[in-house]
C-alpha positions as CSV (number, residue, x, y, z in Angstrom):
1,M,-23.5,-34.0,52.4
2,L,-26.0,-34.7,49.7
3,D,-23.6,-33.6,47.0
4,E,-21.0,-36.1,48.4
5,L,-23.5,-38.9,48.4
6,L,-24.5,-38.3,44.8
7,G,-20.9,-37.8,43.6
8,R,-21.5,-34.2,42.7
9,A,-18.8,-32.9,45.0
10,E,-16.1,-34.7,42.9
11,L,-17.6,-33.4,39.7
12,K,-17.8,-29.8,41.0
13,A,-14.1,-30.0,42.0
14,R,-13.2,-31.3,38.5
15,I,-15.2,-28.5,36.9
16,E,-13.3,-26.0,39.0
17,E,-10.0,-27.6,37.9
18,L,-11.0,-27.4,34.2
19,E,-12.1,-23.8,34.6
20,E,-8.8,-22.9,36.1
21,E,-7.0,-24.8,33.3
22,K,-9.1,-23.0,30.6
23,H,-8.3,-19.7,32.2
24,H,-4.6,-20.5,32.1
25,L,-4.7,-21.5,28.5
26,Q,-6.7,-18.4,27.6
27,R,-3.9,-16.2,29.2
28,R,-1.4,-18.1,27.1
29,V,-3.5,-17.5,23.9
30,D,-3.8,-13.8,24.7
31,A,-0.1,-13.5,25.4
32,E,0.7,-15.2,22.1
33,E,-1.6,-12.9,20.1
34,E,0.0,-9.9,21.7
35,R,3.5,-11.3,20.9
36,R,2.4,-11.8,17.3
37,A,1.0,-8.3,17.0
38,D,4.2,-6.8,18.5
39,A,6.3,-8.9,16.0
40,A,4.2,-7.8,13.0
41,S,4.6,-4.1,14.1
42,A,8.3,-4.6,14.6
43,R,8.6,-6.2,11.2
44,Q,6.8,-3.3,9.5
45,D,9.0,-0.8,11.3
46,A,12.1,-2.8,10.1
47,E,10.8,-2.9,6.5
48,E,10.4,0.9,6.6
49,R,13.9,1.4,7.9
50,V,15.2,-1.0,5.2
51,N,13.4,1.0,2.5
52,R,14.9,4.2,3.8
53,L,18.4,2.7,3.8
54,E,17.9,1.3,0.3
55,D,16.9,4.7,-0.9
56,R,20.0,6.3,0.7
57,I,22.3,3.5,-0.7
58,E,20.8,4.0,-4.2
59,A,21.4,7.7,-4.1
60,L,25.0,7.3,-2.9
61,Q,25.7,4.7,-5.6
62,D,24.2,6.9,-8.2
63,K,26.4,9.8,-7.1
64,V,29.5,7.5,-7.2
65,S,28.7,6.5,-10.7
66,R,28.4,10.1,-11.8
67,L,31.6,11.1,-10.2
68,E,33.4,8.2,-11.9
69,G,32.1,9.1,-15.3
70,D,32.0,12.2,-17.4
71,E,28.3,13.0,-16.8
72,A,27.4,16.5,-15.6
73,E,26.7,16.8,-11.9
74,V,23.0,16.5,-11.8
75,E,21.3,14.8,-8.8
76,F,17.9,13.6,-7.9
77,R,16.3,16.1,-5.5
78,G,15.2,13.1,-3.5
79,V,14.3,9.4,-3.7
80,E,11.6,7.7,-1.7
81,T,9.8,4.3,-1.6
82,L,6.0,4.8,-1.6
83,G,3.4,2.5,-0.2
84,G,0.0,2.6,1.6
85,A,-1.3,6.1,2.5
86,R,1.8,7.8,1.3
87,L,1.4,6.4,-2.2
88,D,-2.3,7.3,-2.1
89,D,-1.4,10.9,-1.3
90,V,1.2,11.3,-4.0
91,L,-1.1,9.8,-6.7
92,A,-4.0,12.0,-5.6
93,R,-1.8,15.1,-6.0
94,L,-0.7,14.1,-9.5
95,D,-4.2,13.2,-10.5
96,S,-5.5,16.6,-9.2
97,V,-3.2,18.7,-11.5
98,E,-5.0,20.6,-14.2
99,T,-3.3,22.7,-16.9
100,A,-4.1,24.3,-20.2
101,P,-4.4,21.9,-23.2
102,E,-1.1,20.1,-23.7
103,G,0.3,21.6,-20.5
104,A,1.0,18.3,-18.7
105,L,3.4,15.7,-20.0
106,T,3.2,12.0,-19.0
107,A,5.6,9.5,-20.5
108,M,6.4,5.8,-19.8
109,V,10.2,5.5,-20.6
110,D,11.7,2.1,-21.1
111,D,15.1,2.6,-22.8
112,D,15.4,5.7,-25.0
113,V,14.3,9.0,-23.5
114,P,11.8,10.6,-25.8
115,D,12.7,14.0,-27.3
116,A,9.6,15.6,-25.7
117,V,10.9,14.5,-22.2
118,R,14.4,15.8,-23.0
119,D,13.1,19.1,-24.2
120,A,10.8,19.5,-21.1
121,L,13.5,18.5,-18.5
122,G,16.6,20.0,-20.2
123,D,19.7,19.4,-18.1
124,H,17.8,17.0,-15.8
125,A,16.8,14.7,-18.6
126,P,19.7,12.3,-17.9
127,L,18.1,11.5,-14.5
128,V,15.2,9.8,-16.4
129,G,17.6,7.4,-18.0
130,R,19.0,6.4,-14.6
131,A,15.5,5.9,-13.2
132,A,14.1,4.0,-16.2
133,P,11.9,2.1,-16.7
134,C,9.8,4.8,-15.2
135,L,6.8,7.1,-15.6
136,V,7.7,10.7,-16.0
137,Y,5.5,13.5,-14.9
138,T,6.2,17.2,-15.7
139,D,4.4,20.3,-16.8
140,D,5.2,23.2,-19.1
141,A,5.7,25.5,-16.1
142,G,8.2,23.2,-14.4
143,L,6.2,23.1,-11.2
144,V,6.0,19.3,-11.3
145,S,9.1,17.2,-12.1
146,A,9.1,13.5,-11.0
147,A,9.5,9.9,-12.1
148,L,7.7,6.9,-10.6
149,T,8.5,3.2,-11.1
150,P,5.2,1.4,-10.7
151,P,4.8,-2.3,-10.0
152,L,2.9,-2.9,-13.2
153,A,4.4,-0.5,-15.8
154,P,2.4,0.1,-19.0
155,D,3.8,0.0,-22.5
156,A,5.9,3.0,-23.5
157,F,4.0,6.1,-24.4
158,C,4.6,9.9,-24.4
159,E,1.7,12.4,-24.4
160,W,0.8,16.0,-23.6
161,A,-2.6,16.7,-22.2
162,D,-4.5,19.0,-19.8
163,G,-3.6,16.7,-16.8
164,F,-1.4,13.8,-15.9
165,R,-2.3,10.2,-16.8
166,V,-2.5,8.2,-13.5
167,D,-3.9,4.7,-13.9
168,E,-4.7,3.0,-10.6
169,S,-3.9,-0.4,-12.1
170,W,-0.3,0.5,-12.6
171,F,0.3,1.2,-8.9
172,R,-2.3,-0.8,-6.9
173,P,-3.7,-4.4,-7.0
174,T,-7.1,-4.3,-8.8
175,G,-9.5,-7.0,-9.9
176,T,-9.0,-10.8,-9.3
177,F,-5.5,-12.1,-9.9
178,G,-3.0,-14.7,-8.7
179,F,0.1,-13.8,-6.8
180,A,2.8,-16.5,-6.4
181,L,6.0,-16.5,-4.4
182,V,8.5,-19.0,-5.7
183,R,11.8,-20.0,-4.1
184,S,13.9,-23.1,-4.6
185,D,12.4,-24.6,-1.4
186,L,9.2,-22.7,-0.8
187,F,6.0,-21.9,-2.8
188,A,3.0,-19.8,-1.9
189,L,0.1,-18.9,-4.2
190,G,-2.5,-16.4,-3.2
191,V,-5.7,-15.5,-5.1
192,Y,-6.5,-11.9,-4.4
193,D,-9.4,-9.6,-5.1
194,G,-7.7,-6.2,-5.0
195,S,-5.6,-6.3,-1.8
196,E,-7.8,-8.8,-0.1
197,L,-6.5,-12.4,0.1
198,Q,-9.3,-14.8,-1.0
199,S,-7.4,-18.1,-0.8
200,A,-3.9,-19.5,-0.5
201,E,-2.0,-22.7,-1.1
202,T,1.5,-23.2,0.1
203,F,4.1,-25.9,0.5
204,E,7.8,-26.3,1.3
205,T,10.4,-28.8,0.0
206,D,13.4,-30.1,2.0
207,V,16.1,-29.2,-0.5
208,M,19.7,-30.2,0.2
209,N,21.7,-27.0,0.6
210,K,25.1,-28.1,1.9
211,H,27.5,-30.8,0.8
212,S,29.1,-32.8,3.6
213,K,32.7,-34.0,3.3
214,G,31.7,-37.7,3.3
215,G,29.2,-39.5,1.1
216,F,28.8,-38.9,-2.6
217,S,30.8,-36.4,-4.7
218,Q,30.2,-32.7,-5.1
219,A,29.0,-33.3,-8.7
220,R,26.5,-36.0,-7.5
221,F,25.3,-33.7,-4.7
222,E,24.6,-30.9,-7.2
223,R,22.7,-33.2,-9.5
224,R,20.6,-34.4,-6.7
225,R,19.9,-30.9,-5.4
226,D,19.1,-29.7,-8.9
227,Q,16.6,-32.6,-9.3
228,Q,15.0,-31.7,-6.0
229,V,14.6,-28.1,-7.1
230,D,13.2,-29.1,-10.5
231,D,10.6,-31.4,-8.8
232,H,9.7,-28.5,-6.4
233,L,9.2,-26.1,-9.4
234,D,7.2,-28.7,-11.3
235,K,4.8,-29.0,-8.4
236,A,4.6,-25.2,-8.2
237,E,3.7,-25.1,-11.9
238,E,1.0,-27.7,-11.5
239,I,-0.6,-25.8,-8.6
240,I,-0.6,-22.5,-10.7
241,A,-2.1,-24.3,-13.6
242,D,-5.0,-25.6,-11.4
243,H,-6.0,-22.1,-10.5
244,D,-8.0,-20.1,-13.2
245,V,-7.1,-16.5,-12.6
246,D,-7.4,-13.5,-14.9
247,S,-3.8,-12.5,-14.5
248,L,-0.7,-13.8,-12.7
249,V,2.2,-12.2,-10.9
250,V,5.2,-14.4,-9.9
251,V,7.9,-13.1,-7.6
252,G,10.7,-14.8,-5.7
253,E,14.3,-15.9,-6.3
254,R,15.8,-14.5,-9.4
255,T,17.4,-17.9,-10.3
256,V,14.0,-19.6,-10.6
257,L,11.8,-16.9,-12.1
258,S,12.8,-17.9,-15.7
259,R,10.6,-21.0,-15.3
260,F,7.5,-18.8,-15.0
261,R,8.1,-15.9,-17.4
262,D,6.0,-17.5,-20.2
263,R,3.1,-18.2,-17.8
264,A,3.2,-15.0,-15.7
265,D,2.0,-11.5,-16.8
266,R,4.7,-10.0,-14.5
267,T,7.7,-11.4,-12.7
268,A,10.0,-9.7,-10.1
269,A,12.7,-10.6,-7.7
270,V,11.9,-10.2,-4.0
271,D,13.7,-11.2,-0.8
272,A,10.8,-12.6,1.2
273,S,11.5,-15.8,3.1
274,G,10.5,-17.7,6.2
275,D,7.1,-19.1,7.0
276,P,5.1,-19.5,3.7
277,D,2.1,-17.4,4.8
278,E,4.2,-14.6,6.3
279,A,6.6,-14.7,3.3
280,L,3.6,-14.4,0.9
281,E,2.4,-11.4,2.9
282,D,5.8,-9.8,2.9
283,A,6.3,-10.4,-0.8
284,F,2.9,-8.9,-1.6
285,R,3.8,-5.8,0.3
286,E,7.2,-5.5,-1.2
287,F,6.0,-5.9,-4.8
288,W,3.2,-3.3,-4.4
289,T,5.5,-0.4,-3.7
290,T,6.5,2.5,-6.0
291,R,9.8,4.3,-6.1
292,L,9.6,8.1,-6.4
293,Y,12.4,10.1,-8.0
294,R,12.3,13.8,-7.7
295,L,13.9,15.2,-10.9
């Protein structure tokens, strides 16, 4: 009775309504977070399946090329895309190898296969040419025989030593650097410290992508679209210039990467698309993988 006289009954009822509404919203938030986690897990599983299929397709294409040519029948013992813990494991094994002086050969092969690699691998040396540019690891006993294609390949070299040369910076993100994803309608720039994202800046541009039957001509449509893409890339270049980073990696559509080759330390084509933040994450993961060829 006193609560009703003082108006507290109505307030208490309202509080109960708000508590129920908050509880309902919290359930929606929890469900959305669970959906996103499931989606992320499904996306990673799909990416792993895609990598396995790409490895299989590459092996089959390589076999077709050899059958169509005059090259002797020599095949890779296996091809695998490495990332995460699997990459760590393979690099640790290579780094742990110890031999007598000049018993372990490491070579970065761009175009021409060095004589030392040909002599060490014999009939399997042509495989290096097909995997190049790649790092070659083999020893004088023939126990190790592999090629790796790292994300940040060093300059060409060829050396014998008492162990393999495995530089972490060739395979993993180290230090502070900029990583940009550029498409004709999407841009995302992340500043990373190793694999940790420190900051990101993204934007999208509504670029015309289909010419309707009416309106202006096809030629005018293409000119307008090209101008929209140029304006988009100009803005991307301005954002990159505003960030002072030690080094810069630019990935994205092959058709637009030429605009950034003079500015970037490394460029690479990737297929990442969709939401800018998720696309940047996918592109980063795709770039920092290594292909293993068992020779």
